[in-house]
C-alpha positions in Angstrom: -7.7 -175.8 5.7 -8.6 -174.3 2.0 -11.8 -172.8 3.8 -9.5 -170.9 6.2 -7.2 -169.8 3.5 -10.1 -168.4 1.4 -11.8 -166.6 4.6 -8.6 -164.6 5.8 -8.1 -163.7 1.9 -11.8 -162.2 2.0 -11.5 -160.6 4.9 -8.1 -159.0 3.7 -10.0 -157.9 0.5 -12.8 -156.3 2.5 -10.3 -154.7 4.7 -8.1 -153.3 1.7 -11.8 -152.2 -0.1 -12.9 -150.1 2.6 -9.6 -148.5 3.3 -9.3 -147.4 -0.7 -13.1 -146.5 -0.8 -12.6 -144.2 2.8 -9.3 -143.0 1.4 -11.4 -142.2 -2.2 -14.2 -140.3 0.1 -11.6 -138.3 2.0 -10.1 -137.6 -1.3 -13.0 -136.4 -2.7 -14.5 -134.3 0.0 -11.2 -132.3 0.3 -11.5 -131.7 -3.4 -15.1 -130.3 -3.0 -13.7 -128.5 0.0 -11.0 -127.0 -1.9 -13.1 -126.2 -5.1 -15.8 -125.0 -2.7 -13.1 -122.5 -1.1 -12.1 -121.6 -4.4 -15.4 -120.9 -6.3 -17.7 -120.2 -3.4 -17.3 -117.6 -0.6 -19.7 -116.6 2.3 -20.3 -114.3 5.2 -21.6 -114.9 8.4 -23.6 -112.6 10.1 -25.3 -113.1 13.5 -28.5 -111.4 15.1 -26.6 -109.6 17.9 -25.0 -107.6 15.7 -26.8 -104.8 14.1 -25.7 -105.4 10.9 -28.1 -108.5 10.7 -31.2 -106.4 10.8 -29.7 -104.0 8.3 -29.4 -106.7 5.7 -32.8 -108.4 6.3 -34.3 -104.9 5.8 -32.5 -104.1 2.7 -32.8 -107.6 0.9 -36.6 -107.6 1.6 -37.6 -103.3 1.3 -35.6 -103.6 -1.7 -37.2 -106.4 -3.7 -34.0 -108.9 -3.5 -35.7 -111.2 -1.3 -39.0 -109.7 -1.4 -40.2 -112.0 -4.5 -37.7 -115.1 -4.2 -38.6 -116.2 -0.7 -40.6 -119.7 -1.0 -41.1 -119.3 2.6 -41.5 -116.7 4.7 -41.9 -115.1 8.2 -44.5 -112.5 9.5 -43.8 -109.8 11.6 -46.3 -107.2 12.3 -45.0 -103.8 13.2 -46.8 -102.2 16.4 -48.5 -98.8 16.3 -47.5 -96.8 19.4 -50.2 -95.8 21.7 -52.2 -98.3 20.2 -53.7 -100.0 23.0 -55.6 -97.0 24.7 -56.9 -95.3 21.3 -60.8 -96.1 20.7 -61.2 -99.0 18.1 -62.6 -96.6 15.8 -59.2 -94.8 15.3 -56.9 -97.7 15.1 -55.2 -97.9 11.8 -54.6 -101.3 9.6 -51.3 -103.2 11.1 -48.2 -102.9 8.8 -46.9 -106.3 8.2 -43.5 -107.1 7.1 -42.2 -110.5 5.5 -38.9 -111.7 6.3 -37.1 -114.8 5.5 -37.9 -118.2 6.7 -35.0 -120.7 7.9 -34.0 -122.4 4.8 -32.3 -121.4 1.5 -33.4 -118.6 -0.7 -31.8 -117.4 -3.8 -31.5 -114.2 -5.2 -29.7 -111.8 -7.8 -28.0 -108.8 -6.5 -26.0 -106.9 -9.5 -26.3 -109.4 -11.8 -24.6 -112.3 -9.6 -26.6 -115.1 -8.0 -26.5 -115.3 -4.7 -28.1 -117.2 -1.8 -28.8 -116.7 1.7 -28.9 -119.3 4.5 -31.5 -118.3 7.5 -30.6 -120.5 10.3 -32.4 -120.4 13.9 -30.7 -121.6 17.0 -32.2 -123.0 20.3 -34.4 -120.6 22.4 -33.3 -118.8 25.6 -34.9 -117.1 28.3 -33.3 -114.3 29.4 -33.5 -111.4 31.9 -35.5 -111.7 35.4 -38.7 -111.6 33.0 -37.7 -114.4 31.3 -38.5 -113.4 27.9 -37.5 -116.0 25.1 -34.8 -114.9 22.7 -34.0 -117.2 19.8 -30.4 -117.0 18.4 -30.5 -116.7 14.8 -27.5 -116.2 11.9 -27.8 -115.5 8.4 -25.2 -116.9 5.8 -24.7 -115.2 2.6 -22.8 -117.0 -0.1 -22.0 -116.3 -3.9 -19.9 -118.2 -6.3 -16.0 -116.9 -6.7 -13.3 -116.8 -4.3 -13.5 -113.5 -3.2 -16.0 -111.9 -0.8 -16.0 -108.5 -2.4 -19.7 -108.6 -4.1 -20.8 -109.6 -0.3 -18.9 -106.8 1.0 -20.8 -104.3 -1.1 -24.4 -105.7 -0.4 -23.6 -105.1 3.2 -22.2 -102.1 2.4 -25.4 -100.8 0.3 -27.4 -102.5 3.1 -25.7 -100.0 5.8 -26.3 -97.0 3.5 -29.9 -97.7 2.9 -30.4 -98.3 7.0 -28.8 -95.2 7.1 -30.7 -93.3 4.7 -34.2 -94.7 6.6 -32.8 -92.9 9.6 -31.6 -89.6 8.2 -32.8 -86.7 10.1 -33.8 -89.5 12.9 -32.5 -89.8 16.3 -31.7 -93.0 17.5 -32.4 -93.8 21.0 -30.5 -96.6 22.9 -31.3 -98.1 26.3 -29.5 -101.0 28.6 -31.5 -104.4 28.0 -31.7 -106.4 31.6 -29.4 -108.3 32.8 -27.7 -108.6 29.5 -26.2 -105.3 29.8 -26.0 -104.6 26.3 -27.2 -101.8 24.4 -30.2 -102.0 22.5 -31.9 -99.5 20.0 -35.4 -98.9 21.1 -36.4 -96.4 18.7 -35.9 -93.5 16.0 -37.2 -90.4 16.6 -37.3 -86.9 14.4 -34.6 -84.9 15.4 -35.1 -81.7 17.1 -33.0 -78.9 15.4 -31.1 -76.8 18.0 -33.1 -73.6 17.7 -36.1 -75.5 18.9 -34.6 -74.9 22.4 -34.9 -71.5 23.4 -32.2 -70.1 25.5 -31.1 -66.8 27.1 -27.7 -66.6 25.3 -25.6 -68.3 22.5 -24.9 -71.7 25.1 -26.4 -73.9 22.4 -23.8 -72.8 19.6 -21.1 -72.5 22.2 -21.6 -76.1 23.5 -22.1 -77.3 19.7 -18.6 -75.8 18.8 -17.3 -77.1 21.7 -18.3 -80.8 21.1 -17.2 -80.4 17.3 -13.8 -79.1 18.2 -13.5 -82.3 20.8 -14.5 -84.5 17.8 -11.8 -83.1 15.6 -8.9 -83.4 18.2 -8.6 -87.0 18.7 -4.9 -87.0 17.5 -4.0 -84.1 19.8 -5.3 -85.8 22.8 -3.5 -89.1 21.7 -0.2 -87.4 21.5 -0.7 -85.4 24.7 -1.6 -88.7 26.5 -4.6 -87.1 27.7 -7.9 -89.7 28.2 -10.3 -88.8 25.0 -13.5 -88.2 26.8 -15.4 -85.2 27.1 -17.9 -84.8 30.2 -20.9 -82.1 30.4 -23.1 -81.3 33.0 -26.4 -79.4 32.9 -27.8 -78.1 36.2 -30.7 -76.0 37.0 -34.4 -75.8 38.3 -36.9 -78.5 37.0 -38.4 -77.6 33.8 -36.0 -75.3 32.3 -35.2 -77.8 29.3 -32.2 -79.8 30.5 -33.0 -83.2 28.4 -34.5 -81.6 25.4 -31.4 -79.5 25.2 -29.4 -82.6 24.9 -31.8 -84.4 22.7 -31.3 -81.3 20.4 -27.6 -81.2 20.3 -27.4 -84.8 19.4 -29.9 -84.2 17.0 -27.8 -81.2 15.6 -24.2 -83.5 15.5 -26.4 -86.2 14.0 -25.4 -88.6 17.0 -27.0 -91.5 18.7 -28.7 -90.7 22.0 -28.1 -93.3 25.0 -30.0 -93.4 27.9 -28.3 -95.2 30.9 -30.6 -95.2 34.2 -28.3 -96.0 37.0 -31.2 -96.6 39.5 -32.6 -99.4 37.7 -30.8 -101.7 40.3 -29.4 -103.5 37.5 -26.3 -101.9 36.6 -23.4 -102.7 38.9 -19.8 -101.7 38.7 -18.6 -104.1 36.3 -21.5 -103.8 33.9 -21.3 -100.1 34.2 -17.7 -100.5 33.0 -18.5 -102.7 29.8 -21.7 -100.4 28.8 -19.3 -97.2 28.5 -16.7 -99.1 26.6 -19.4 -100.9 24.5 -21.6 -97.9 23.5 -22.6 -97.6 19.9 -20.3 -95.2 17.9 -21.3 -91.7 17.5 -23.3 -91.6 20.6 -24.1 -89.0 23.4 -24.6 -91.1 26.9 -26.9 -89.3 28.9 -27.3 -90.0 32.7 -30.5 -87.9 34.1 -30.9 -86.6 37.7 -27.5 -87.8 38.8 -28.2 -86.0 42.1 -30.7 -88.7 43.0 -28.2 -91.6 42.6 -25.1 -90.0 44.5 -25.3 -87.1 46.8 -22.3 -88.5 48.8 -19.7 -91.3 48.8 -22.3 -94.0 49.6 -24.4 -96.2 47.3 -28.0 -96.4 47.1 -29.4 -99.0 49.4 -31.3 -100.6 46.4 -28.4 -100.2 43.8 -25.7 -102.7 43.0 -23.4 -99.5 41.6 -21.2 -98.1 44.2 -20.1 -94.4 44.0 -16.0 -95.3 43.5 -17.2 -98.0 40.8 -19.1 -94.9 39.3 -15.9 -92.9 39.1 -13.7 -95.6 38.2 -16.1 -96.2 35.0 -15.9 -92.6 33.8 -12.0 -92.8 34.4 -11.0 -96.6 33.8 -9.1 -97.7 30.8 -11.9 -99.2 29.6 -13.9 -96.3 28.9 -14.6 -95.6 25.2 -12.4 -93.3 23.3 -13.9 -90.1 22.0 -16.9 -91.0 24.8 -19.2 -87.9 25.5 -21.1 -87.7 28.4 -24.1 -85.6 29.7 -25.4 -85.4 33.1 -28.2 -83.6 34.6 -29.3 -82.3 38.0 -31.7 -80.1 39.6 -29.3 -79.8 42.7 -25.9 -79.1 41.6 -24.9 -78.6 45.3 -25.9 -82.0 46.2 -23.4 -83.7 44.1 -19.9 -84.8 45.7 -17.2 -82.5 44.3 -15.4 -85.6 42.9 -17.8 -85.8 40.6 -17.6 -82.2 39.4 -14.1 -82.3 38.8 -12.8 -81.7 35.3 -12.3 -85.1 33.6 -15.7 -85.9 34.6 -17.7 -83.2 34.1 -15.4 -80.7 32.1 -17.8 -78.2 31.4 -20.8 -76.7 33.9 -23.6 -75.3 31.7 -26.5 -73.8 33.9 -30.3 -73.5 32.4 -32.2 -71.0 34.4 -35.9 -70.0 34.5 -37.1 -67.9 31.4 -35.5 -64.7 31.0 -37.1 -61.9 28.9 -35.4 -63.2 25.8 -36.7 -66.7 26.4 -40.0 -65.6 26.9 -40.4 -63.8 23.7 -38.3 -66.1 21.9 -40.8 -69.1 22.7 -43.7 -66.9 22.2 -42.3 -66.1 18.2 -41.7 -70.1 17.7 -45.1 -71.0 18.7 -46.8 -67.8 16.7 -44.5 -66.4 14.4 -47.1 -64.4 12.5 -47.8 -62.4 15.7 -44.2 -61.6 16.7 -45.9 -57.9 17.1 -47.3 -59.3 20.2 -44.3 -61.3 22.3 -43.0 -57.9 23.9 -46.7 -57.7 25.3 -46.6 -61.1 26.6 -43.6 -60.9 27.9 -43.7 -57.7 29.7 -46.9 -59.0 31.7 -44.7 -61.8 33.3 -41.7 -61.5 35.8 -38.1 -62.6 34.6 -36.6 -65.8 36.2 -39.5 -67.2 37.8 -41.3 -69.5 35.3 -40.0 -72.7 33.7 -39.8 -73.0 29.8 -42.2 -76.1 30.4 -44.8 -73.8 32.1 -44.7 -71.3 29.3 -44.6 -73.8 26.7 -47.7 -75.4 28.4 -49.8 -72.2 28.1 -48.9 -71.9 24.6 -49.9 -75.4 24.0 -53.3 -74.9 25.4 -53.6 -71.4 23.6 -51.9 -72.4 20.6 -55.2 -71.9 18.1 -55.9 -68.3 19.7 -52.8 -66.1 20.1 -54.9 -63.0 21.5 -56.1 -65.6 24.2 -52.4 -66.6 24.5 -51.5 -62.9 25.3 -54.7 -62.0 27.3 -54.2 -64.8 30.1 -50.7 -64.6 30.5 -51.3 -63.9 33.8 -52.5 -66.8 34.6 -48.9 -68.0 34.6 -48.6 -65.8 37.9 -51.5 -67.2 39.8 -50.0 -68.7 43.6 -50.4 -72.1 43.6 -52.0 -72.2 46.9 -54.5 -69.5 46.0 -55.2 -71.2 42.9 -56.0 -74.7 44.9 -58.3 -72.8 47.8 -60.2 -71.4 45.1 -60.7 -74.5 43.3 -64.1 -75.7 43.0 -64.7 -79.1 45.2 -65.5 -81.3 42.3 -62.1 -80.9 40.7 -60.1 -81.0 44.0 -61.7 -84.0 44.8 -61.1 -85.7 41.1 -57.2 -84.7 41.7 -57.4 -86.9 44.7 -59.1 -89.7 43.0 -61.8 -89.1 45.6 -64.6 -87.8 43.4 -67.2 -90.4 44.8 -67.4 -88.3 48.0 -68.8 -85.5 46.3 -72.3 -86.1 47.4 -70.7 -85.8 51.1 -69.5 -82.5 50.4 -72.6 -81.3 48.5 -74.8 -82.3 51.8 -72.9 -79.7 53.8 -72.9 -77.0 51.0 -69.4 -77.0 50.3 -68.3 -75.5 46.8 -64.6 -74.4 47.1 -61.6 -75.9 48.9 -62.0 -72.3 50.4 -64.9 -73.5 52.5 -63.1 -76.2 54.3 -61.1 -73.6 56.4 -62.9 -74.5 59.4 -61.3 -77.9 59.3 -58.6 -77.8 62.2 -58.4 -81.2 62.7 -58.8 -84.9 61.0 -61.7 -85.7 63.3 -63.8 -83.1 61.6 -64.2 -85.1 58.6 -66.6 -87.0 60.5 -69.5 -84.4 59.6 -69.1 -85.4 55.9 -69.8 -89.2 57.4 -66.3 -90.0 55.7 -64.4 -92.7 58.0 -61.9 -94.3 55.8 -58.9 -93.8 57.7 -57.1 -93.5 54.6 -59.1 -91.3 52.6 -59.3 -88.8 55.5 -55.2 -88.9 56.0 -55.5 -88.1 52.1 -58.2 -85.0 52.7 -56.3 -83.8 55.8 -52.7 -84.0 54.1 -53.9 -82.1 51.0 -55.3 -79.2 53.6 -52.0 -78.9 55.2 -49.7 -78.8 52.1 -47.9 -82.1 53.0 -45.5 -82.3 50.0 -46.0 -85.9 48.8 -49.5 -85.6 48.9 -49.1 -82.1 46.8 -46.9 -83.6 44.2 -49.7 -86.8 43.8 -52.2 -84.2 43.3 -50.6 -82.6 40.5 -51.2 -83.7 36.7 -48.3 -85.9 35.6 -45.6 -85.1 33.6 -43.7 -88.0 31.6 -41.0 -87.6 34.6 -43.8 -88.0 37.2 -45.1 -90.6 35.3 -41.9 -92.9 35.4 -41.3 -91.8 39.3 -44.4 -93.7 40.1 -43.9 -96.6 37.6 -40.6 -97.2 38.9 -42.6 -97.9 42.3 -44.7 -100.7 40.6 -42.8 -101.9 37.7 -39.6 -103.7 37.7 -39.0 -104.0 33.7 -37.1 -101.0 32.4 -38.8 -101.8 29.0 -42.0 -102.2 30.2 -41.6 -99.1 32.1 -40.5 -97.1 29.2 -43.7 -98.1 27.7 -46.1 -97.2 30.4 -44.5 -93.4 30.3 -44.5 -93.3 26.4 -48.1 -94.5 26.0 -49.7 -92.4 29.0 -49.8 -88.6 27.8 -48.7 -85.9 29.8 -51.4 -83.6 31.9 -54.2 -86.3 32.2 -53.9 -88.5 35.1 -52.6 -87.2 38.6 -50.3 -89.4 40.8 -53.6 -90.6 42.6 -55.1 -91.7 39.6 -52.1 -93.7 38.8 -51.0 -95.1 41.9 -54.5 -95.9 42.9 -54.8 -98.0 39.8 -51.8 -100.0 40.5 -53.0 -100.7 44.1 -56.4 -101.7 43.0 -55.7 -103.5 40.2 -52.9 -106.6 39.8 -53.8 -107.9 36.5 -52.3 -106.7 33.2 -55.3 -106.4 31.2 -57.0 -105.1 33.9 -54.5 -102.2 34.3 -54.6 -101.4 30.9 -58.0 -100.9 30.8 -58.5 -99.0 33.8 -55.7 -96.5 32.7 -57.8 -96.3 29.1 -61.1 -95.2 31.1 -59.5 -93.0 33.2 -57.8 -91.0 30.3 -61.2 -90.9 28.5 -62.8 -89.6 31.8 -60.6 -87.1 32.4 -60.0 -85.6 28.9 -64.0 -84.9 29.4 -63.7 -83.6 33.1 -63.7 -79.6 33.5 -60.7 -79.0 35.2 -60.0 -75.5 37.0 -57.6 -74.1 34.9 -59.5 -70.7 34.1 -59.3 -69.5 37.9 -60.0 -65.6 37.2 -62.7 -66.7 34.8 -64.6 -68.5 37.4 -64.3 -65.8 39.6 -64.9 -63.2 37.6 -68.6 -63.2 37.2 -69.7 -59.3 35.6 -69.7 -56.1 36.1 -71.8 -56.2 39.4 -68.7 -57.8 41.0 -66.4 -55.6 39.3 -68.0 -52.9 41.3 -67.4 -54.9 44.7 -64.1 -55.5 43.6 -63.2 -51.7 44.1 -64.3 -51.8 48.0 -63.4 -54.5 49.9 -64.1 -54.5 53.9 -62.1 -52.0 55.3 -61.9 -52.8 58.8 -59.5 -52.5 61.7 -60.0 -55.5 63.7 -57.0 -54.9 66.1 -58.7 -51.4 67.3 -62.5 -53.4 67.7 -61.0 -55.7 70.1 -58.7 -53.4 71.8 -61.9 -50.9 72.2 -63.6 -53.8 73.6 -61.0 -54.8 76.1 -60.0 -57.9 74.3 -56.8 -57.8 73.3 -55.6 -61.5 74.0 -58.0 -62.1 70.7 -56.1 -60.6 68.4 -53.3 -63.2 69.1 -55.9 -65.9 68.9 -56.9 -64.8 65.2 -53.1 -64.5 64.2 -52.3 -68.1 65.1 -55.2 -69.1 62.9 -54.6 -66.8 60.2 -58.2 -64.9 60.6 -56.7 -61.7 61.4 -58.0 -60.4 57.8 -61.3 -58.7 58.3 -62.1 -60.2 54.7 -61.6 -63.9 56.3 -62.7 -63.0 59.8 -66.1 -62.0 58.6 -66.6 -65.3 56.1 -65.9 -68.0 58.1 -68.6 -69.7 60.2 -70.0 -67.9 63.2 -69.4 -71.0 65.3 -65.6 -71.0 64.1 -64.9 -67.5 66.0 -66.7 -68.4 68.9 -64.3 -71.7 69.0 -61.1 -69.9 68.0 -61.5 -66.6 70.5 -62.7 -69.0 73.4 -64.1 -66.2 75.2 -64.5 -66.1 79.3 -66.6 -65.2 81.3 -70.0 -65.8 79.9 -70.7 -62.1 79.8 -67.7 -60.9 77.8 -68.6 -63.7 75.6 -72.0 -62.6 75.0 -70.9 -59.0 74.7 -68.4 -59.3 72.0 -70.1 -61.9 69.9 -73.3 -59.7 69.9 -70.8 -56.5 68.5 -69.3 -59.2 65.7 -72.7 -60.6 64.9 -74.0 -57.0 64.0 -71.1 -56.0 62.0 -71.5 -59.6 60.1 -75.1 -58.4 59.3 -74.3 -55.3 58.0 -71.9 -56.6 55.9 -73.9 -59.2 54.6 -77.1 -56.6 54.0 -74.2 -54.5 51.9 -73.7 -57.7 49.9 -70.0 -58.2 51.3 -70.2 -61.8 52.7 -72.6 -62.7 49.5 -69.2 -61.7 47.2 -66.7 -63.4 49.6 -68.9 -66.6 49.3 -68.0 -66.4 45.7 -64.3 -66.9 46.4 -61.4 -64.2 46.4 -61.1 -61.6 43.7 -57.9 -62.5 41.3 -54.9 -60.9 42.6 -56.0 -61.1 46.2 -54.0 -62.6 48.9 -55.5 -65.5 50.9 -53.7 -66.0 54.3 -52.3 -69.6 54.7 -53.7 -72.0 57.2 -51.4 -73.2 59.9 -51.5 -76.4 61.7 -48.9 -77.7 64.0 -49.5 -81.6 63.3 -48.7 -82.8 59.9 -48.9 -86.1 59.0 -47.6 -88.3 55.9 -49.5 -91.2 54.1 -47.2 -94.3 54.2 -47.4 -96.8 51.4 -45.9 -100.3 51.6 -44.0 -100.3 48.2 -42.1 -103.5 48.9 -44.6 -105.7 47.6 -45.0 -106.2 43.5 -47.1 -108.6 42.1 -45.5 -111.1 39.7 -48.3 -110.2 37.2 -46.8 -106.5 36.8 -43.6 -107.8 35.9 -44.9 -108.6 32.7 -47.0 -105.2 32.6 -47.5 -104.4 28.6 -45.9 -107.4 27.5 -49.3 -108.9 26.5 -50.6 -108.0 22.8 
């Protein structure tokens, strides 16, 4: 009985003691928490907020944490275009040190503070399954107010803005997250760097500034506070450059929104427009390629009605500035062009006389007196500013050559192509391996292929590959897709081809950024992707092709290639003057005139140059006696002109400025490509170090 009483007393004492100790610790914790709240303040910043990077950059680069970090994380700042430069030209990589997860002490304005860097779990985001670690930094200090921490963050923001002063911030959307990511900063272009025909630039700048200062008026009138601009005109007239210059002049960010990526749907577009970075211009390029009517693209999740609702919707950001560009305004639906969506329409046309002189003066400010001489040689409103700029870049070291060779800009593309040496022609088609096949047939220029009137005739060159034959044939007949791939690629062309093979927008942007303009033709790039599926193989092949192409002599100076000296100058004065119509009429063979016209051989310059057998098959003379009589006369004339030197002259190509009759063919074929299959390795293109 006594034992039971003592046991109960012990249990009671332990229970009461445990309760008292629990209450004691609870009170202690409450006191500690109360004291901490009164004596320690903190601010949490997550890595999804841009302030996170600004703060880390400020603490490390200004030295607050640089000398205090016992644990740090090393990050290499990658140099752009590093992978295709020769090894000898690679610079030493820049290394930055950031605080590792844990506790770090530092002093700021005489106050002791500490930063707690925390890392969360790693998530795989986007269809490329890119790993992304959630991070946050906690800034703490003694005291009951966060004022000192707010000052720290304000200083970090100012520091970041100073670093970006004079730079243009470029934002793009990121994968499935449907969020804006700052992908780069670049030196902002000045507005006067874009040479325009009138004061369009200043008018547009004034319009945007007035809009920015009219927020209260819009609110008071109940009018949506948004402004839309449509830039339209032919390709190469500087629409995108103009928008970049406007953004730089107004110190605004530039947000590229790619609606054709297949990642943007109606809901995500609303979200992107409402969450665009502050003080930004949103740019939608080539809007005609997306919506030409009230239907959506088959490969796109964005509908036309959804796009219009996003522009008009209540979720659209107040004060939003939207630019759209198009090469074909006439293809756009009127609903997209009305005020409220495209309030201001600006046409950028081909270069005027003022623009040609202005661009010349920008390139050669010390030779402004030659600007008039340069512009007087060129037609007005026929050449794009991009083409003029390319010419001046080519002769940037020699202003006199730039002026002297101005007429190169007027060379007809068809004439240039037909006068092109066969080496360059095959090289652009990425078929230089066939050069020996053409050399055996003594083919020196594309013009020498004039007798080919059927794909089957390429068998004479021992070419049996059907795709190769089709490519050669399509180029001869001027099939548009083949002509586009034949040209050296601009940035826009690189992007257009890259979209066929690369699904990741960021990797596509890297491809476009890394490949210089004017060094690869469309066939070069397409064939590389067709032949190689591994990332490293593609990189290596592009690098090798770029190096080879820079050394390969291109047909750039057609007039110089044709101009051989004083002897040819003398021949230039006297071409073959012969009336083919009278010739065949006198021989009683008027039907031959129509046959020659069908094959564009009614020009005597061309008629006496082509092979004898080609003339015979074209005329198809019957009966045999008539054939022998007429062909004998033609042979006598050919022999006569050959002795006088005309045939030799014609073999060297047409003289500068002479017109070449185009070949006409009944049948046209288009190369078909299977672009539906994409190797999974291409989805990680350029993701490897």
